[in-house]
ZANUTI-209075 format. One record per residue (C-alpha): residue number from 0; x, y, z; chain; residue in three letters. Coordinates in steps of 0.25 Angstrom, whole numbers, plus 5000, padded with zeros to 4 digits. Example, Ala and Ser with C-alpha at 12.3 -4.5 7.8 and 13.67 -1.06 7.14 Angstrom:
2
- seq|X|Y|Z|mol|type
- 0|5049|4982|5031|A|ALA
- 1|5055|4996|5029|A|SER
***
This chain:
448
- seq|X|Y|Z|mol|type
- 0|5210|5084|5072|A|MET
- 1|5210|5081|5057|A|LYS
- 2|5210|5096|5054|A|THR
- 3|5221|5098|5064|A|TYR
- 4|5229|5087|5058|A|ILE
- 5|5227|5092|5044|A|GLU
- 6|5232|5106|5048|A|GLU
- 7|5244|5101|5055|A|ASN
- 8|5248|5088|5048|A|SER
- 9|5261|5094|5043|A|GLY
- 10|5265|5099|5056|A|ARG
- 11|5262|5086|5063|A|PHE
- 12|5271|5078|5053|A|CYS
- 13|5282|5088|5054|A|GLU
- 14|5282|5087|5070|A|GLU
- 15|5281|5072|5069|A|LEU
- 16|5293|5072|5059|A|PHE
- 17|5301|5080|5069|A|SER
- 18|5300|5068|5079|A|LEU
- 19|5302|5057|5068|A|LEU
- 20|5315|5064|5063|A|ARG
- 21|5321|5061|5077|A|ILE
- 22|5327|5047|5078|A|PRO
- 23|5323|5044|5092|A|SER
- 24|5327|5029|5092|A|ILE
- 25|5327|5024|5106|A|SER
- 26|5334|5011|5103|A|ALA
- 27|5347|5018|5099|A|LYS
- 28|5355|5026|5109|A|LYS
- 29|5361|5035|5099|A|GLU
- 30|5347|5042|5098|A|HIS
- 31|5346|5046|5112|A|ARG
- 32|5347|5061|5108|A|GLU
- 33|5336|5058|5097|A|ASP
- 34|5327|5053|5108|A|MET
- 35|5328|5066|5116|A|LEU
- 36|5326|5074|5104|A|ARG
- 37|5313|5067|5100|A|CYS
- 38|5308|5068|5114|A|ALA
- 39|5311|5083|5114|A|ARG
- 40|5304|5085|5101|A|ARG
- 41|5292|5078|5106|A|LEU
- 42|5291|5087|5118|A|LYS
- 43|5291|5099|5109|A|GLU
- 44|5280|5093|5101|A|LEU
- 45|5271|5090|5113|A|LEU
- 46|5273|5104|5118|A|LEU
- 47|5269|5110|5105|A|GLU
- 48|5257|5101|5105|A|ALA
- 49|5252|5107|5118|A|GLY
- 50|5258|5099|5129|A|ALA
- 51|5259|5107|5142|A|ASP
- 52|5273|5100|5145|A|THR
- 53|5282|5091|5138|A|ALA
- 54|5295|5085|5143|A|SER
- 55|5306|5076|5139|A|VAL
- 56|5308|5067|5151|A|LEU
- 57|5320|5058|5154|A|PRO
- 58|5319|5043|5156|A|THR
- 59|5330|5033|5158|A|LYS
- 60|5330|5032|5143|A|GLY
- 61|5324|5041|5132|A|ASN
- 62|5316|5053|5137|A|PRO
- 63|5300|5053|5138|A|VAL
- 64|5293|5065|5132|A|VAL
- 65|5281|5069|5142|A|TYR
- 66|5271|5079|5139|A|ALA
- 67|5257|5083|5145|A|GLU
- 68|5245|5092|5143|A|LYS
- 69|5236|5092|5156|A|ILE
- 70|5223|5099|5153|A|LEU
- 71|5215|5095|5165|A|ASP
- 72|5217|5085|5176|A|ASP
- 73|5203|5080|5174|A|SER
- 74|5206|5076|5160|A|PHE
- 75|5210|5062|5156|A|LYS
- 76|5225|5061|5153|A|THR
- 77|5231|5054|5141|A|VAL
- 78|5245|5050|5141|A|LEU
- 79|5251|5049|5127|A|ILE
- 80|5263|5039|5125|A|TYR
- 81|5272|5038|5114|A|GLY
- 82|5287|5035|5110|A|HIS
- 83|5296|5044|5102|A|TYR
- 84|5307|5033|5100|A|ASP
- 85|5308|5026|5087|A|VAL
- 86|5313|5013|5082|A|GLN
- 87|5327|5012|5075|A|PRO
- 88|5325|5015|5060|A|PRO
- 89|5334|5003|5055|A|GLU
- 90|5335|4997|5045|A|PRO
- 91|5337|5011|5039|A|LEU
- 92|5338|5006|5024|A|GLU
- 93|5324|5001|5025|A|LYS
- 94|5318|5015|5027|A|TRP
- 95|5312|5023|5015|A|ASN
- 96|5316|5036|5021|A|SER
- 97|5324|5041|5033|A|ASP
- 98|5317|5036|5046|A|PRO
- 99|5320|5049|5053|A|PHE
- 100|5316|5058|5042|A|GLU
- 101|5301|5056|5041|A|PRO
- 102|5293|5058|5028|A|VAL
- 103|5279|5057|5024|A|ILE
- 104|5275|5049|5012|A|HIS
- 105|5264|5039|5008|A|ASP
- 106|5255|5045|5019|A|GLY
- 107|5264|5042|5030|A|ALA
- 108|5275|5047|5039|A|ILE
- 109|5288|5039|5038|A|TRP
- 110|5299|5038|5048|A|GLY
- 111|5304|5031|5060|A|ARG
- 112|5294|5035|5071|A|GLY
- 113|5283|5039|5062|A|ALA
- 114|5273|5030|5068|A|ASN
- 115|5281|5023|5080|A|ASP
- 116|5279|5032|5088|A|ASP
- 117|5282|5046|5085|A|LYS
- 118|5271|5047|5074|A|GLY
- 119|5261|5041|5084|A|GLN
- 120|5265|5049|5096|A|LEU
- 121|5265|5062|5088|A|PHE
- 122|5250|5060|5085|A|MET
- 123|5247|5061|5100|A|HIS
- 124|5254|5074|5101|A|ILE
- 125|5246|5080|5089|A|LYS
- 126|5233|5075|5094|A|ALA
- 127|5236|5081|5107|A|PHE
- 128|5240|5094|5100|A|GLU
- 129|5226|5094|5093|A|TYR
- 130|5218|5091|5105|A|MET
- 131|5224|5102|5113|A|LEU
- 132|5224|5113|5102|A|ARG
- 133|5210|5109|5099|A|SER
- 134|5205|5110|5113|A|GLY
- 135|5200|5096|5113|A|GLU
- 136|5210|5090|5123|A|LEU
- 137|5203|5086|5135|A|LYS
- 138|5214|5077|5141|A|HIS
- 139|5227|5078|5148|A|ASN
- 140|5238|5072|5139|A|VAL
- 141|5252|5067|5142|A|LYS
- 142|5263|5062|5133|A|PHE
- 143|5274|5052|5135|A|VAL
- 144|5283|5049|5124|A|PHE
- 145|5295|5040|5127|A|GLU
- 146|5307|5037|5119|A|GLY
- 147|5310|5022|5122|A|GLU
- 148|5297|5014|5117|A|GLU
- 149|5305|5008|5106|A|GLU
- 150|5315|5002|5116|A|ILE
- 151|5304|4997|5126|A|GLY
- 152|5302|5010|5134|A|SER
- 153|5312|5006|5145|A|PRO
- 154|5312|5020|5152|A|SER
- 155|5297|5024|5151|A|LEU
- 156|5291|5015|5162|A|PRO
- 157|5300|5020|5173|A|ALA
- 158|5298|5034|5168|A|TRP
- 159|5283|5032|5169|A|MET
- 160|5284|5027|5183|A|GLU
- 161|5291|5039|5187|A|GLU
- 162|5281|5048|5180|A|ASN
- 163|5267|5041|5183|A|LYS
- 164|5261|5053|5189|A|GLU
- 165|5264|5062|5176|A|MET
- 166|5259|5051|5167|A|LEU
- 167|5246|5049|5173|A|LYS
- 168|5235|5047|5162|A|ALA
- 169|5222|5040|5159|A|ASP
- 170|5227|5033|5146|A|VAL
- 171|5240|5032|5138|A|CYS
- 172|5238|5035|5123|A|LEU
- 173|5248|5028|5114|A|VAL
- 174|5250|5028|5099|A|SER
- 175|5261|5018|5096|A|ASP
- 176|5254|5007|5089|A|THR
- 177|5247|5003|5076|A|THR
- 178|5233|5002|5071|A|MET
- 179|5228|4990|5063|A|ILE
- 180|5227|4999|5051|A|SER
- 181|5222|5013|5047|A|ASP
- 182|5209|5007|5043|A|LYS
- 183|5207|4998|5055|A|VAL
- 184|5212|5006|5067|A|PRO
- 185|5215|4999|5080|A|SER
- 186|5219|5003|5094|A|ILE
- 187|5229|4994|5102|A|ASN
- 188|5223|4989|5115|A|CYS
- 189|5236|4981|5118|A|GLY
- 190|5251|4979|5114|A|MET
- 191|5261|4968|5116|A|ARG
- 192|5272|4968|5125|A|GLY
- 193|5287|4966|5122|A|LEU
- 194|5299|4958|5127|A|ALA
- 195|5312|4961|5119|A|TYR
- 196|5325|4954|5121|A|LEU
- 197|5339|4952|5114|A|GLU
- 198|5345|4938|5114|A|VAL
- 199|5360|4935|5112|A|LYS
- 200|5366|4922|5109|A|LEU
- 201|5381|4919|5111|A|THR
- 202|5388|4907|5106|A|GLY
- 203|5403|4907|5104|A|PRO
- 204|5410|4919|5110|A|ASP
- 205|5414|4924|5096|A|LYS
- 206|5410|4923|5081|A|ASP
- 207|5415|4910|5075|A|LEU
- 208|5419|4905|5061|A|HIS
- 209|5406|4898|5056|A|SER
- 210|5415|4888|5049|A|GLY
- 211|5424|4885|5060|A|HIS
- 212|5412|4884|5071|A|TYR
- 213|5399|4883|5063|A|GLY
- 214|5392|4870|5067|A|GLY
- 215|5400|4868|5080|A|ALA
- 216|5396|4881|5088|A|VAL
- 217|5382|4886|5089|A|ALA
- 218|5379|4898|5081|A|ASN
- 219|5371|4909|5090|A|PRO
- 220|5363|4914|5078|A|ILE
- 221|5358|4900|5075|A|ASN
- 222|5355|4897|5090|A|THR
- 223|5348|4910|5091|A|LEU
- 224|5339|4907|5079|A|CYS
- 225|5336|4894|5085|A|ASP
- 226|5332|4900|5098|A|MET
- 227|5324|4911|5092|A|ILE
- 228|5316|4901|5083|A|SER
- 229|5312|4893|5095|A|SER
- 230|5305|4905|5102|A|LEU
- 231|5293|4903|5093|A|ILE
- 232|5286|4890|5090|A|ASP
- 233|5280|4885|5077|A|LYS
- 234|5266|4891|5082|A|ASP
- 235|5272|4905|5084|A|GLY
- 236|5272|4904|5099|A|ARG
- 237|5284|4909|5108|A|ILE
- 238|5291|4897|5115|A|THR
- 239|5296|4905|5127|A|VAL
- 240|5291|4898|5139|A|LYS
- 241|5280|4905|5146|A|GLY
- 242|5279|4916|5135|A|PHE
- 243|5264|4914|5134|A|TYR
- 244|5261|4912|5149|A|ASP
- 245|5255|4926|5150|A|ASP
- 246|5249|4928|5136|A|VAL
- 247|5234|4930|5137|A|VAL
- 248|5226|4922|5126|A|GLU
- 249|5215|4931|5121|A|LEU
- 250|5201|4925|5120|A|SER
- 251|5195|4922|5107|A|THR
- 252|5186|4934|5108|A|GLU
- 253|5197|4943|5111|A|ASP
- 254|5204|4938|5099|A|ARG
- 255|5192|4940|5090|A|LYS
- 256|5191|4954|5095|A|GLN
- 257|5206|4957|5091|A|LEU
- 258|5203|4950|5078|A|ALA
- 259|5193|4961|5074|A|ARG
- 260|5205|4969|5069|A|ALA
- 261|5206|4968|5054|A|PRO
- 262|5218|4961|5049|A|PHE
- 263|5222|4957|5035|A|ASP
- 264|5233|4946|5036|A|LEU
- 265|5236|4947|5021|A|ASP
- 266|5238|4962|5022|A|GLU
- 267|5247|4960|5034|A|TYR
- 268|5256|4950|5027|A|LYS
- 269|5256|4959|5015|A|SER
- 270|5261|4971|5023|A|PHE
- 271|5272|4963|5029|A|LEU
- 272|5276|4956|5016|A|LYS
- 273|5275|4942|5023|A|ILE
- 274|5268|4930|5017|A|ASP
- 275|5263|4925|5031|A|GLU
- 276|5262|4928|5045|A|VAL
- 277|5267|4920|5057|A|LYS
- 278|5264|4920|5072|A|GLY
- 279|5258|4912|5083|A|GLU
- 280|5249|4901|5079|A|LYS
- 281|5234|4904|5082|A|GLY
- 282|5234|4919|5082|A|TYR
- 283|5231|4929|5071|A|SER
- 284|5242|4939|5066|A|THR
- 285|5235|4950|5074|A|MET
- 286|5235|4942|5086|A|GLU
- 287|5249|4938|5085|A|ARG
- 288|5253|4953|5085|A|THR
- 289|5243|4957|5096|A|GLY
- 290|5239|4947|5106|A|ILE
- 291|5251|4937|5105|A|ARG
- 292|5265|4938|5109|A|PRO
- 293|5277|4936|5099|A|SER
- 294|5292|4934|5099|A|LEU
- 295|5301|4940|5088|A|ASP
- 296|5316|4941|5085|A|VAL
- 297|5318|4956|5082|A|CYS
- 298|5333|4955|5078|A|GLY
- 299|5343|4944|5077|A|ILE
- 300|5358|4945|5074|A|TRP
- 301|5372|4938|5076|A|GLY
- 302|5384|4934|5067|A|GLY
- 303|5388|4941|5054|A|TYR
- 304|5377|4949|5047|A|THR
- 305|5386|4958|5038|A|GLY
- 306|5388|4957|5023|A|GLU
- 307|5394|4944|5017|A|GLY
- 308|5397|4932|5025|A|ALA
- 309|5405|4930|5038|A|LYS
- 310|5405|4915|5043|A|THR
- 311|5403|4918|5057|A|VAL
- 312|5396|4910|5069|A|LEU
- 313|5392|4921|5078|A|PRO
- 314|5394|4922|5092|A|SER
- 315|5381|4929|5095|A|GLU
- 316|5367|4930|5090|A|ALA
- 317|5356|4940|5095|A|CYS
- 318|5341|4943|5094|A|ALA
- 319|5331|4953|5098|A|LYS
- 320|5318|4946|5102|A|ILE
- 321|5305|4953|5104|A|SER
- 322|5292|4947|5111|A|MET
- 323|5279|4954|5110|A|ARG
- 324|5270|4951|5122|A|LEU
- 325|5255|4951|5125|A|VAL
- 326|5249|4957|5137|A|PRO
- 327|5251|4949|5150|A|ASN
- 328|5265|4945|5145|A|GLN
- 329|5276|4953|5151|A|THR
- 330|5289|4957|5145|A|SER
- 331|5297|4954|5157|A|SER
- 332|5292|4940|5158|A|ARG
- 333|5293|4937|5143|A|ILE
- 334|5307|4942|5143|A|THR
- 335|5310|4933|5155|A|GLU
- 336|5304|4921|5148|A|LEU
- 337|5311|4923|5135|A|PHE
- 338|5324|4924|5142|A|ILE
- 339|5322|4911|5149|A|GLN
- 340|5317|4904|5137|A|HIS
- 341|5328|4909|5127|A|PHE
- 342|5339|4905|5137|A|LYS
- 343|5333|4891|5139|A|SER
- 344|5333|4888|5124|A|ILE
- 345|5347|4893|5122|A|ALA
- 346|5357|4881|5119|A|PRO
- 347|5369|4879|5127|A|PRO
- 348|5379|4884|5116|A|TYR
- 349|5373|4898|5116|A|ILE
- 350|5373|4909|5127|A|LYS
- 351|5360|4918|5128|A|VAL
- 352|5359|4932|5132|A|GLU
- 353|5345|4939|5132|A|ILE
- 354|5343|4954|5134|A|THR
- 355|5329|4960|5136|A|PRO
- 356|5327|4973|5128|A|CYS
- 357|5314|4978|5130|A|GLU
- 358|5300|4974|5134|A|GLY
- 359|5286|4978|5139|A|GLY
- 360|5272|4972|5142|A|ASP
- 361|5260|4972|5133|A|GLY
- 362|5247|4978|5137|A|PHE
- 363|5232|4979|5134|A|LEU
- 364|5222|4990|5136|A|ILE
- 365|5207|4990|5137|A|PRO
- 366|5199|4994|5125|A|ILE
- 367|5187|4998|5134|A|SER
- 368|5195|5010|5140|A|SER
- 369|5190|5024|5137|A|ASP
- 370|5203|5027|5131|A|ALA
- 371|5203|5015|5121|A|PHE
- 372|5188|5019|5117|A|LYS
- 373|5192|5033|5115|A|ALA
- 374|5204|5029|5106|A|ALA
- 375|5195|5019|5098|A|SER
- 376|5184|5030|5096|A|ARG
- 377|5195|5040|5091|A|ALA
- 378|5201|5031|5081|A|VAL
- 379|5188|5026|5076|A|ALA
- 380|5184|5041|5073|A|GLU
- 381|5197|5043|5066|A|VAL
- 382|5197|5030|5058|A|TYR
- 383|5182|5028|5056|A|GLY
- 384|5183|5014|5062|A|ILE
- 385|5184|5009|5076|A|GLU
- 386|5198|5004|5080|A|PRO
- 387|5201|4990|5083|A|VAL
- 388|5207|4986|5097|A|PRO
- 389|5220|4979|5094|A|SER
- 390|5233|4974|5101|A|ARG
- 391|5246|4979|5097|A|GLY
- 392|5258|4969|5094|A|GLY
- 393|5269|4979|5097|A|GLY
- 394|5273|4984|5111|A|SER
- 395|5274|4997|5118|A|ILE
- 396|5280|4992|5131|A|ALA
- 397|5279|5004|5139|A|VAL
- 398|5263|5005|5138|A|LEU
- 399|5262|4993|5147|A|ALA
- 400|5271|4999|5157|A|GLU
- 401|5263|5012|5156|A|MET
- 402|5250|5004|5159|A|GLN
- 403|5257|4999|5172|A|LYS
- 404|5264|5012|5176|A|ILE
- 405|5253|5023|5173|A|LEU
- 406|5241|5014|5174|A|GLY
- 407|5235|5018|5160|A|ILE
- 408|5232|5011|5148|A|ASP
- 409|5239|5014|5135|A|PRO
- 410|5230|5017|5123|A|LEU
- 411|5236|5013|5110|A|LEU
- 412|5231|5022|5098|A|MET
- 413|5241|5019|5088|A|GLY
- 414|5240|5023|5073|A|PHE
- 415|5252|5016|5067|A|GLY
- 416|5250|5006|5056|A|LEU
- 417|5258|4993|5053|A|GLU
- 418|5262|5000|5039|A|ARG
- 419|5270|5010|5048|A|ASP
- 420|5281|5000|5050|A|THR
- 421|5285|5005|5064|A|ILE
- 422|5299|5000|5068|A|HIS
- 423|5302|4997|5054|A|SER
- 424|5308|5006|5042|A|PRO
- 425|5299|5015|5036|A|ASN
- 426|5290|5018|5048|A|GLU
- 427|5278|5027|5044|A|SER
- 428|5265|5032|5049|A|PHE
- 429|5253|5036|5040|A|LEU
- 430|5249|5050|5041|A|LEU
- 431|5235|5046|5041|A|SER
- 432|5237|5038|5054|A|GLN
- 433|5246|5049|5060|A|PHE
- 434|5234|5059|5059|A|PHE
- 435|5223|5048|5062|A|ALA
- 436|5231|5046|5075|A|GLY
- 437|5231|5060|5079|A|MET
- 438|5216|5061|5076|A|GLU
- 439|5213|5048|5084|A|SER
- 440|5221|5053|5096|A|ILE
- 441|5214|5066|5096|A|ALA
- 442|5201|5059|5096|A|LEU
- 443|5205|5050|5108|A|PHE
- 444|5206|5062|5116|A|TYR
- 445|5192|5066|5112|A|LYS
- 446|5186|5053|5116|A|TYR
- 447|5194|5049|5128|A|TYR
***
């Protein structure tokens, strides 16, 4: 594979760039045509790589790209999952280059989707291409690339239910996660779930003069801040009643195993340019982002935020709240508990509306499986060191649904790094990781 990469690296980058130039932003309705354009380009690339068939299939939302190569019914079947939608690029002024005009510098590809997930799903297309052209492929391979992961995959579960027979496979291979580092590779054996809501507080029926009414009428922004601040106590624990009921406390031995992964707290703080970390008392930073749930305000607004002063007591205040969940917690139950709790702490001078936005459950996979062992062996061969099992702090909500619907475990062979700043300005993907990912995936087929 190394020689194939060296001979074709320029072509690989140009083909990937043809995807990165398409602003396939699922969160914005005005990009509906871009979603279709990106799906069609993926179909072309899959056929060029050697798929027997490739189709752009409708869902209730954005289309799914499905392709397959069936070599022999007796072979194991690998289902590749990825997503071609990307996060909005804002704030645009913080990008060093056009987010949808990819560039290569400092040994990395820069642009929205370079890592998450166009760059990583593209590695699978090229590893498949190599294995097929070299005659080494001894598996059936199916590809499912969706266009709604960044908005919670609302359409994919129903589509999978309708196409269960077509999607039959032995394992689902996914590259949409990060490694601990390029010096200490890791393979995720679990991810957190997600419950995401928007809250709206309304006080008076109109904005008021803050001089005429300030001190006599409740300010929704002040009230919202009070309510939000009460959601986490001084020990970093979430105060929603019943929130921890289903959380499985890991044994001392399990925590020791997870702590094998090297972690430099000073380096972590330096990278983030912070003086200190903060989180739930009694847990390490890595545990806080892997085995423990969390609650964060992802956005908050209300009143006047333009240039200069406007002395206004606002009518409304809003916030978007994200809760990351650990296995055994369910998104539906946590959403219900949050709504009950938040309404119960609302004072009588305010009206509360809560809208669930997206959600999904977390999951764990066995590290004793043949697929995990094959992935571990492949990564060890490429990186020269055995990868560490780890738990991902992020969420790919649809993978838990896939476990339930298709009855197969997802295998998370991710090659991103924290330095890639996915979901933020200046997203990137190291070329070394891009190519190491292709090598590792090719070797996975060899050992699985």
